[in-house]
C-alpha positions as CSV (number, residue, x, y, z in Angstrom):
1,M,-172.9,-43.6,83.9
2,S,-174.2,-40.8,86.2
3,F,-176.7,-39.4,83.6
4,E,-180.3,-40.7,83.8
5,P,-182.8,-39.5,81.2
6,T,-185.8,-37.7,82.6
7,R,-188.0,-38.8,79.7
8,P,-187.8,-41.5,77.0
9,I,-185.3,-40.9,74.2
10,P,-187.0,-42.0,70.9
11,Y,-185.3,-42.5,67.6
12,G,-186.9,-39.3,66.3
13,R,-188.9,-36.4,67.8
14,Q,-190.6,-33.3,66.5
15,N,-189.5,-29.9,67.7
16,I,-192.4,-27.5,68.1
17,T,-191.5,-23.9,69.3
18,E,-193.6,-21.0,70.5
19,T,-193.0,-19.5,67.1
20,D,-194.6,-22.5,65.5
21,V,-197.6,-22.3,67.8
22,A,-198.0,-18.6,67.0
23,A,-197.9,-19.3,63.3
24,V,-200.6,-22.0,63.6
25,T,-202.7,-19.8,65.8
26,A,-202.6,-17.0,63.3
27,A,-203.7,-19.4,60.6
28,L,-206.6,-20.5,62.7
29,H,-207.7,-16.9,63.0
30,A,-207.4,-16.2,59.3
31,D,-210.1,-16.3,56.7
32,Y,-209.2,-19.7,55.3
33,L,-208.6,-22.9,57.0
34,T,-208.1,-24.8,53.7
35,Q,-207.4,-23.9,50.1
36,G,-206.2,-20.5,51.2
37,P,-203.1,-18.4,50.5
38,T,-200.9,-20.1,53.1
39,V,-200.8,-23.2,51.0
40,A,-199.4,-21.4,48.0
41,E,-196.9,-19.6,50.1
42,F,-195.6,-22.9,51.7
43,E,-195.3,-24.4,48.2
44,K,-193.4,-21.3,46.9
45,Q,-191.0,-21.3,49.9
46,F,-190.4,-25.0,49.8
47,A,-189.7,-25.0,46.1
48,A,-187.2,-22.2,46.7
49,Y,-185.5,-24.2,49.5
50,I,-185.2,-27.4,47.5
51,G,-184.3,-25.6,44.2
52,S,-187.3,-26.8,42.1
53,K,-189.5,-24.7,39.9
54,Y,-192.8,-26.0,41.3
55,A,-194.1,-27.6,44.5
56,V,-197.6,-29.1,45.3
57,A,-198.6,-29.5,49.0
58,V,-200.6,-32.7,49.8
59,S,-202.0,-34.5,52.8
60,N,-199.1,-36.8,53.4
61,G,-196.1,-38.5,51.7
62,T,-198.1,-41.5,50.6
63,A,-200.7,-39.3,48.9
64,A,-197.7,-37.6,47.2
65,L,-196.5,-40.9,45.8
66,H,-200.0,-41.9,44.6
67,L,-200.5,-38.6,42.8
68,C,-197.1,-38.9,41.1
69,A,-198.0,-42.4,39.8
70,L,-201.3,-41.0,38.6
71,A,-199.7,-38.0,36.9
72,L,-197.2,-40.3,35.1
73,N,-200.1,-42.4,34.0
74,V,-199.1,-45.7,35.6
75,Q,-201.4,-48.3,34.1
76,P,-202.4,-51.8,35.1
77,G,-199.7,-54.3,34.2
78,Q,-196.9,-51.7,33.8
79,R,-193.7,-52.6,35.7
80,V,-191.9,-50.2,37.9
81,I,-188.6,-50.8,39.8
82,T,-187.9,-49.7,43.3
83,T,-185.8,-50.7,46.3
84,P,-186.9,-53.4,48.8
85,L,-185.3,-51.2,51.6
86,T,-188.0,-48.6,52.1
87,F,-191.3,-47.9,53.7
88,S,-194.0,-49.9,51.8
89,A,-195.6,-46.7,50.4
90,S,-192.8,-46.3,47.9
91,A,-194.0,-49.5,46.2
92,N,-197.7,-49.3,47.1
93,C,-198.2,-46.2,44.9
94,V,-197.6,-48.4,41.9
95,R,-200.0,-51.0,43.1
96,Y,-202.7,-48.4,43.7
97,C,-202.7,-47.9,39.9
98,G,-202.7,-51.6,39.1
99,G,-199.0,-51.6,38.2
100,E,-196.5,-54.3,39.0
101,V,-193.6,-53.7,41.4
102,H,-190.1,-55.1,40.8
103,F,-187.2,-54.7,43.1
104,A,-183.4,-54.3,42.7
105,D,-181.2,-55.1,45.7
106,I,-179.2,-52.5,47.7
107,D,-175.6,-51.5,48.0
108,P,-174.8,-52.7,51.5
109,A,-172.4,-49.9,52.1
110,T,-175.1,-47.2,51.7
111,G,-178.5,-48.9,51.9
112,L,-179.4,-47.2,48.6
113,I,-180.7,-49.1,45.6
114,D,-177.8,-50.4,43.6
115,L,-178.0,-48.8,40.2
116,Q,-175.8,-51.5,38.7
117,K,-178.3,-54.1,39.8
118,V,-181.0,-51.9,38.2
119,R,-179.1,-51.9,35.0
120,A,-178.7,-55.7,35.1
121,L,-182.5,-56.0,35.6
122,L,-183.2,-53.7,32.7
123,E,-180.8,-55.5,30.4
124,A,-182.3,-58.8,31.3
125,H,-185.6,-57.8,29.7
126,P,-186.6,-56.2,26.4
127,K,-186.7,-52.4,26.2
128,G,-190.1,-51.2,27.3
129,Y,-190.6,-54.0,29.7
130,F,-190.2,-51.5,32.6
131,T,-191.7,-48.0,32.6
132,G,-190.4,-46.3,35.7
133,L,-187.9,-46.2,38.5
134,I,-188.5,-45.0,42.1
135,P,-185.2,-44.6,43.9
136,V,-185.3,-43.7,47.6
137,D,-182.9,-41.4,49.4
138,F,-182.6,-43.8,52.3
139,A,-181.9,-42.4,55.8
140,G,-181.1,-39.1,54.2
141,L,-178.4,-40.2,51.8
142,A,-178.9,-39.0,48.3
143,V,-179.1,-41.4,45.4
144,N,-176.9,-40.3,42.5
145,L,-179.8,-39.2,40.2
146,E,-177.5,-38.2,37.4
147,H,-176.6,-41.9,37.0
148,A,-180.2,-42.9,37.5
149,R,-181.3,-40.4,34.8
150,Q,-178.7,-41.9,32.4
151,L,-180.3,-45.3,32.9
152,A,-183.8,-43.8,32.6
153,D,-183.0,-42.1,29.3
154,E,-181.4,-45.2,27.9
155,F,-184.3,-47.5,28.8
156,D,-187.2,-45.0,28.5
157,L,-188.1,-44.7,32.1
158,W,-189.6,-42.0,34.2
159,I,-188.2,-41.3,37.7
160,I,-190.0,-40.5,41.0
161,E,-187.5,-39.6,43.6
162,D,-188.6,-40.6,47.1
163,A,-186.8,-37.9,49.1
164,C,-188.9,-38.2,52.3
165,H,-185.7,-38.7,54.3
166,A,-183.6,-36.0,52.6
167,P,-184.7,-32.4,52.4
168,G,-181.5,-30.5,52.3
169,G,-179.5,-33.5,51.3
170,F,-177.5,-33.6,48.1
171,F,-175.1,-35.5,45.8
172,T,-172.3,-34.1,43.7
173,D,-172.7,-34.5,40.0
174,S,-170.1,-35.2,37.3
175,Q,-169.5,-31.4,37.0
176,G,-168.7,-31.0,40.7
177,Q,-172.1,-29.3,41.4
178,E,-174.1,-30.1,44.4
179,Q,-177.6,-31.4,43.4
180,R,-180.2,-31.1,46.1
181,C,-182.6,-33.9,46.6
182,G,-185.9,-33.1,44.9
183,N,-184.6,-30.2,42.8
184,G,-186.1,-31.7,39.6
185,N,-182.9,-31.6,37.6
186,F,-182.9,-35.4,37.0
187,A,-186.1,-36.8,38.4
188,D,-189.5,-36.1,36.8
189,L,-191.1,-35.8,40.2
190,A,-189.9,-36.0,43.8
191,I,-191.8,-36.4,47.0
192,F,-191.3,-35.3,50.6
193,S,-193.1,-36.2,53.9
194,F,-193.8,-33.8,56.8
195,H,-194.5,-36.5,59.4
196,P,-193.4,-35.4,62.9
197,V,-190.1,-37.3,62.9
198,K,-189.0,-35.8,59.6
199,H,-186.9,-32.6,59.2
200,I,-190.0,-30.4,58.7
201,A,-193.2,-31.4,60.6
202,T,-196.7,-30.3,59.8
203,G,-198.4,-33.1,61.8
204,E,-199.2,-35.0,58.6
205,G,-198.3,-33.6,55.2
206,G,-196.3,-34.0,52.1
207,M,-195.0,-32.2,49.0
208,I,-194.3,-33.0,45.4
209,T,-191.7,-31.1,43.5
210,T,-191.0,-30.9,39.8
211,N,-189.6,-28.7,37.0
212,S,-192.4,-29.7,34.6
213,E,-195.1,-27.1,34.3
214,Q,-197.4,-29.7,32.7
215,L,-197.0,-32.2,35.6
216,F,-197.4,-29.3,38.1
217,H,-200.8,-28.3,36.7
218,H,-201.9,-31.9,36.4
219,L,-201.0,-32.5,40.0
220,L,-203.0,-29.5,41.2
221,R,-206.1,-30.9,39.5
222,L,-205.5,-34.5,40.8
223,R,-205.1,-33.2,44.3
224,T,-208.6,-31.7,44.3
225,H,-211.0,-34.4,42.9
226,G,-209.8,-33.8,39.3
227,I,-211.5,-30.5,39.3
228,T,-210.4,-27.2,37.7
229,R,-211.7,-23.7,37.8
230,D,-209.0,-22.3,35.6
231,P,-210.7,-20.5,32.6
232,A,-207.8,-21.6,30.4
233,D,-208.5,-25.3,31.1
234,L,-212.2,-25.4,30.9
235,Q,-213.8,-27.6,28.2
236,R,-217.1,-25.8,28.1
237,E,-218.3,-22.2,28.3
238,P,-218.9,-21.3,32.0
239,D,-222.4,-20.4,32.9
240,G,-221.5,-18.4,36.0
241,G,-218.8,-17.5,38.5
242,W,-219.4,-20.8,40.3
243,Y,-218.6,-22.9,37.3
244,M,-216.0,-25.7,37.7
245,E,-215.3,-29.0,35.8
246,M,-214.3,-32.4,37.1
247,Q,-212.2,-33.5,34.1
248,E,-210.8,-36.7,35.5
249,L,-211.0,-38.9,38.6
250,G,-209.0,-37.2,41.3
251,Y,-208.7,-37.3,45.0
252,N,-209.1,-35.0,48.0
253,Y,-205.4,-34.9,49.0
254,R,-205.3,-31.3,50.1
255,L,-203.2,-30.0,53.0
256,P,-205.0,-27.4,55.2
257,D,-203.6,-23.8,55.7
258,F,-202.8,-24.3,59.4
259,N,-200.6,-27.3,58.6
260,C,-198.9,-25.2,55.9
261,A,-198.4,-22.4,58.5
262,L,-196.6,-24.9,60.7
263,G,-194.5,-26.0,57.7
264,L,-193.6,-22.4,56.8
265,S,-192.5,-21.8,60.4
266,Q,-190.5,-25.0,60.5
267,L,-188.9,-24.2,57.1
268,T,-187.3,-21.1,58.5
269,R,-185.0,-23.2,60.7
270,A,-184.6,-26.2,58.4
271,D,-181.0,-25.5,57.8
272,E,-180.4,-25.1,61.5
273,G,-181.9,-28.5,62.2
274,L,-180.0,-30.1,59.3
275,A,-176.7,-28.7,60.7
276,R,-177.4,-30.2,64.1
277,R,-178.3,-33.6,62.6
278,R,-174.9,-33.6,60.8
279,Q,-173.1,-32.5,64.0
280,L,-174.8,-35.4,65.9
281,A,-173.9,-37.8,63.1
282,A,-170.2,-36.7,63.3
283,R,-170.2,-37.3,67.1
284,Y,-171.7,-40.8,66.6
285,D,-169.2,-41.5,63.9
286,A,-166.3,-40.6,66.2
287,A,-167.8,-42.5,69.1
288,F,-168.3,-45.8,67.2
289,A,-165.2,-45.6,65.0
290,Q,-163.2,-48.0,67.1
291,V,-166.1,-50.0,68.7
292,P,-165.9,-53.7,67.8
293,G,-169.2,-55.2,66.8
294,V,-170.7,-51.9,65.5
295,T,-170.9,-51.0,61.8
296,V,-172.1,-47.6,60.9
297,L,-174.1,-47.2,57.7
298,A,-172.3,-44.8,55.3
299,P,-170.3,-42.9,57.9
300,G,-169.3,-39.3,57.0
301,A,-171.1,-39.4,53.7
302,P,-171.1,-36.0,52.0
303,G,-174.5,-34.4,51.5
304,H,-176.2,-36.8,54.0
305,A,-179.4,-35.3,55.6
306,Y,-179.5,-37.8,58.5
307,H,-183.2,-38.4,58.9
308,L,-181.9,-41.7,60.4
309,Y,-178.6,-42.8,62.0
310,V,-178.2,-46.5,61.4
311,I,-175.9,-48.9,63.1
312,Q,-175.6,-52.6,62.4
313,V,-174.9,-55.2,65.1
314,A,-174.9,-59.0,65.4
315,Q,-177.5,-59.1,68.2
316,R,-180.0,-56.5,67.0
317,R,-183.0,-57.8,68.8
318,E,-181.1,-58.1,72.1
319,L,-179.7,-54.6,71.8
320,Y,-183.1,-53.2,70.9
321,D,-184.6,-54.8,74.0
322,F,-181.7,-53.7,76.2
323,L,-182.0,-50.1,75.1
324,K,-185.7,-50.1,76.0
325,T,-184.7,-50.9,79.6
326,K,-182.6,-47.8,79.5
327,Q,-185.4,-45.6,78.2
328,I,-183.9,-45.5,74.7
329,F,-186.5,-46.4,72.0
330,A,-184.6,-47.3,68.9
331,Q,-186.4,-48.5,65.7
332,V,-185.8,-50.7,62.7
333,H,-185.9,-49.2,59.2
334,Y,-187.1,-51.3,57.4
335,I,-188.5,-54.8,57.1
336,P,-187.8,-55.3,53.3
337,V,-190.9,-54.6,51.3
338,H,-190.8,-58.0,49.5
339,R,-191.0,-59.8,52.9
340,M,-194.3,-58.2,53.7
341,P,-197.2,-60.8,53.5
342,Y,-199.0,-58.7,50.9
343,Y,-195.9,-58.7,48.5
344,E,-195.2,-62.4,49.3
345,S,-198.8,-63.1,48.1
346,L,-197.6,-61.5,44.7
347,G,-194.8,-64.0,44.5
348,W,-191.8,-62.5,46.2
349,R,-189.9,-64.7,48.6
350,E,-187.2,-64.8,51.3
351,G,-183.8,-64.9,49.6
352,D,-184.9,-62.8,46.6
353,F,-182.8,-59.8,47.7
354,P,-180.2,-61.1,50.1
355,L,-178.3,-57.9,50.7
356,A,-181.4,-56.1,51.8
357,E,-182.3,-59.1,54.0
358,T,-178.9,-59.2,55.6
359,Y,-179.0,-55.5,56.2
360,Y,-182.4,-55.9,57.9
361,A,-181.2,-58.7,60.2
362,H,-178.6,-56.3,61.8
363,C,-179.9,-52.7,61.4
364,L,-181.0,-50.4,64.2
365,S,-181.9,-46.7,64.0
366,I,-180.7,-45.0,67.2
367,P,-181.8,-41.5,68.3
368,M,-181.3,-38.8,65.7
369,F,-183.2,-35.5,66.0
370,P,-182.1,-31.8,66.4
371,T,-183.1,-31.4,70.0
372,L,-181.2,-34.5,71.1
373,T,-178.6,-33.1,73.6
374,D,-175.0,-34.0,73.7
375,E,-175.6,-35.5,77.1
376,E,-178.4,-37.7,75.9
377,Q,-176.4,-38.7,72.9
378,D,-173.4,-39.7,75.1
379,Y,-175.8,-41.7,77.2
380,V,-177.1,-43.6,74.1
381,V,-173.5,-44.4,73.0
382,A,-172.6,-45.5,76.6
383,C,-175.6,-47.8,76.6
384,V,-174.6,-49.4,73.3
385,K,-171.1,-49.9,74.6
386,E,-172.4,-51.3,77.9
387,F,-174.4,-53.9,75.9
388,L,-171.4,-54.8,73.8
389,R,-169.2,-54.9,77.0
390,V,-166.9,-52.3,75.4
391,E,-164.6,-50.2,77.7
392,F,-165.4,-46.5,77.7
């Protein structure tokens, strides 16, 4: 290999342009740094991009999940199903409200929660035992929410779609229509993250999307301490223009205007970034197609948004360490949630979800971000092959 990287190649990287910098600078010179018009504009444009009726910007994806659980009135002791293969926030939001988290194992071909296993779990308990379902569009691959909605309707569940990995991703429904992640056609609420390694970066930030006007207005109130100034919602006669009411216990989960300005700027090239991710994935698919010892997670899947590109190998730790010596910083997504000490303290154990555990033992996320060059990508592939002693 003649190519040598001039800087480390991480598994993900933000792309900040001069246009982004100018947008943030303009926001910093504007009249509002927070609770200003840029927030509402970002919400409007993001909803249009995703295809939902409403969007609510919040401080991060975890805050988005928490507010969703609050808006859906998760109560102590209520039981909610999610996947063990996700970042812990997908489960933690239920715990924040005192609810109980249950898991259903994954489909090893996709990494997504297996809806047949969800059905088996639901059927093993009386109707009403579970109240909600939180499917995760893992790595950028969309869960078939039409099927999830059928389950939810049958067993009286609400759905929060964790679409943090998948803005622009989609699945095809039974009518042949592409259904974008987070569009609200099947889930009650959906959430997104704008962490730097995600498709759209705002530093920190998140968004909730929904088609429910009632949930939308409730989320706006919960985002700002449970306070409203809307005359239509006030419970008492206002005694001046300053009047506001705290009507419930809410949180300060607002996203400032300058973060939203960055998000708006990034949103203008979201499709460009998505197209590049899919191009990179196709190149990886082709490169690894005939490589013994490498299994690609869901190669060539339609609608995949490719937040992550995941390979599975027998010697994951050794490959991870080897790539570091080559200036390639891969990552593991994820340690199954039920194997975290906190969740083990609640009774979950090794062996409870063997497919997720087997996946974890072998998975590695290799570099995937729009500014990854073909030369850098070829170097990554060559290093993986070098470790596996494969001819190239």
